[in-house]
N, C-alpha and C positions, 0 to 999 in steps of 0.2 A: 793573177791566176789562182793563187791559193784562196783568196777571198771568194772568188767565184765558185770554187769547188766546195767551200764550206757552206755557202748559201744554198747550193744544190743539195747538199746532204741534209740541211735543215728542212728544206721543202719536202724531201723524200720521207722524213720521219713522220709517223702518224701523229696528229694533234688530238689529244684526248681531253683537253680542258672543257670544250663545249659539250662533248659527250657526257662527261661526268656531271657538269652543271645541269644539263637537260634531264638526265636520269634522276638527279637529286631532287629537282623541283617536282617532278611528277610523283616520286616516292613520298615527298613531303605532303603533297595533296592527299595521296592515298592514306598516309599515316594519320593525318588529322581526321579524315572521315572515319577511319578505323577506331580512333579514340572516341569519337562521337557515338559510334555504335556500342562500344563497351560501356560508356557512361549511360546510354539509354537503358541498357539492360540492368546495370547496377542501380540506377535511379528507380527503375521499376521494382526491383527487389527491396529497395529501401522503403518505398511506399507500402509494399505488401507487408513488410515486417512491422510496420507501424499500426496495422489494423489489429484491434483487440477483440477477443471473444470473451463474453461474460457468462459463466454458468451460475445462475442464481440458485441459492440453497433454500431448503424448506426450514422455517423456524430457526431456532437457536441450537445448533449442533454442539455436542460436547467435543472437547479437544481431540479425543481419540478418533471419533468418526470424521472430524474435519481433516485430521492428518492422513487418515486412510484414503479419503477421497482425493486429497492433494497428491499423495503418492501415486494413486492410480492414474490421474490425469497427467501428472508430471512424467510418468513413465511411458507415455504414448510417443510414438516417433514423430508426430507432427508438432509437438510443443517445443518452442524456442525459449521462451521465458514464462514463468508462472508466478502468481502472487495471490495471497489470500487477502480479501478486502472485507473487514468487518463493518458493522453498521456505522460506527463513528467515522471511520475513514471514508466510507461511501458518502457520508454527509459532507465531509470536507471537500471531496471531489465535486459533489453536486453544487456546493456554494462557490467553489473555485471556478466553475464554468459560467458564473454570472447569474445563477438562479437565486431567487429570493428564499429566505429561510421560512420554514413553517412554524417556528416558535411562536407560541401564543394562539396558534390555530389548531395544531395537533399536539396531543399529549405524548405520543410515542413516535419514535423514528420509523417511518414507513418503508425505508429502504432495506432490502434484504442483504444478508451476508452473501458474498459471492467469491468465486474463484476466477480470477481474470488471467488470461494467458494469451500470448502472441504466437502465431504460427510461423513455421518455416515457409519460405516463398513457394516451394514446390506444392504445398497443400492449399495455397490461397486461390482456390477456384470453386465454382458453384458445386460441382459434384463432390469434391472432398469435404467441403464445409457441410453439405447436407448429410453425409455419412457420419461426420463428427457430431453433428447436432443430434442425429438419431441415436447414436451410441450413448451420449451423455444423458439424454432424456430417459434412458433405460435405468440409469442409476437411481437408487432409492431416494437419496437426499437432494437430487437436482430437480428443481421445480420448472425451470425454463432456461433456454440458451439464447442469448442475443448477440448479434453482430450486425454491422451496417451492410445489409445485403445489396442495396442499390449501389453503394460505394464500391463494393467488391466487383460487381458486374461491370460498372463503368470503368473501373481501374484496369481490369483485365482486357476489356475491349480496346481501350486507348493504348495500352502497352503493346498489344498485338498489332494494332494499326501502325503505331510509330515504328515498331521493330520491323514490320514488313516494308514500310517505306524506306527506312534506312538500309535494309538489306538489298532492296532493288537498286538504290543509289550506289551502294558499295560495289555491287556486281557490275553495274554499268561503268562506274569509275575505274574498276580494276581492268575491265576490257579496254577502256580508253587509254589507261596507263600502259598496258602491254603494247598497244599499237603505237603510242607515242615513243616509248623506249625503243621499240623495234625500228621505227622510222629514224630516230635520232642516231642510232648505231649504224644503220645502213647509210645514212648521209655522211657520217664520219668515215666509214670505210670506202665510200665512193671516191673521196679525195685521194685514196691510197691505192686505187685500182691498178695504176701503172706500175707502182712499186711491186705489187703482188705478181703482176704478169711478168715483170722483168726478172724476178727471182725464179719464176717457173722456166723462163727462156734460157737461163744460164744453168739449168739442170737440177734445181732444188725440187725435192719431192713435196707432195701436198702436205704430208705430216710435218715436214721441216718448216714449211711456210706457215701453216696454220697454228702450230704449237705455241710459238711465242706470242702470237696475237690472241690466242685463246687464253693463255696465262695472263696477259695484260687485261683481257676482258673480265676475267674473274677478279683481278685486283681492282679494276675500275668499278665493277658492280658492288664489291664490298665497300669500297671507299664512298660511293654514292649512297649506299644504304647507311653507313656510319654517320655521314654528314646529315642525312635526312632524319636519323634518330635524334641527333643533337638538336636539330631545328624543331622537331615535333615536341621534344621535352621542353624546349624554351616556350613554345606555344602553350603547352599545358601549364607551365609555371605562371605565365602571364594571366591565363584564364582563372587559375586558382587564386591568384592575388586579387583579381577583380571580384571573384565569387568564391570566398573561403569555404562555402558549403561543399564545393566540389572535392575538397580534400578528404571529406568523410567517406566518400564513395570511391576513392582511388583504389584501383585493383592492380597491384604490381605484377601478379601472376599473368593476368590478361595482357598487360602492357609489355611484359617480357616476350610473350608469344607474338604480339604484334611487331615488336622490334626485330625479333628473329625472322619473322615473315618478310619484313622489308628488306633485310640483307639478303635472304634467300632469293626473293623475287628479283632483286637487282642483279645478283650473280647469274641466275638462270636465264633471264631474258637477255642480258648483255652477252653472255657466252653463246647462247643460241643464235642471236642476231649476227654476232661477229663471225662465228664459224660458217653460218649459212652464206654470208656475204663473201667470205674468202673463197669458198667452194664455187660460188656463182661466178666470180671473176676469173677463177682458174679455168672454168669450163668455156668461157667466152673466147671468141677469136679476137686477135689484137685489133683488127679494124673496127670491131663492134664496141670497143672501149671508148672510142671518140664520140 
């Protein structure tokens, strides 16, 4: 008799393992896609920051004028790094790119002194570069401004295209994740519909019935989010081991926001689905539960 009673109690208790497992898996999938979106943006910024603008100077400037021009350009908000390249260093760079030396053909170094600088990602677009070029050409000692225009245009177009595709995928996946979590929780609560109805029939109020289940839903959602975070971090470490270059664009601030979002999403959807299911079964007639 006692054994039969204990089995009955165990059957009556809600089973949360499959619910936590299901929510964890879908949050893991969403987390990996979120990491890909973050990496795509960081990779785009990395390529943008590698593009160099070269302001070629007229003749041989004296040190005072060169420093004044360097200070002017370096003080602009669009400059990330700046370097003065004299003729000798320009020749070393030229030869380092695999070009042949002009020694024996030309008596003088034909390469100009220049101020080379790299831009912040926000300014790496056609309109900003055109304004920067126009401003620099107004400077007395600047003869020309060069940068890879075709590369910049293609880079921006490709980054926008990839970002748009990943954004659409993330939105679609987020929608699917919400639906899957909702269905998982509703299925878990379906097995407990008679327990919910029995508590109502013996006089328990809606709040008394829903409160412990809502609290458990919050705990389950947070647990699922926490496990998903650990799994996403393991996936990231595996990819970073295979591709060490990914470590250079790791963004802990964005990852922290992503992880917080996974926990919040797990809690909110689990709580919403659980509470809605409890209220649904409380409103149903006993015969309709079969």
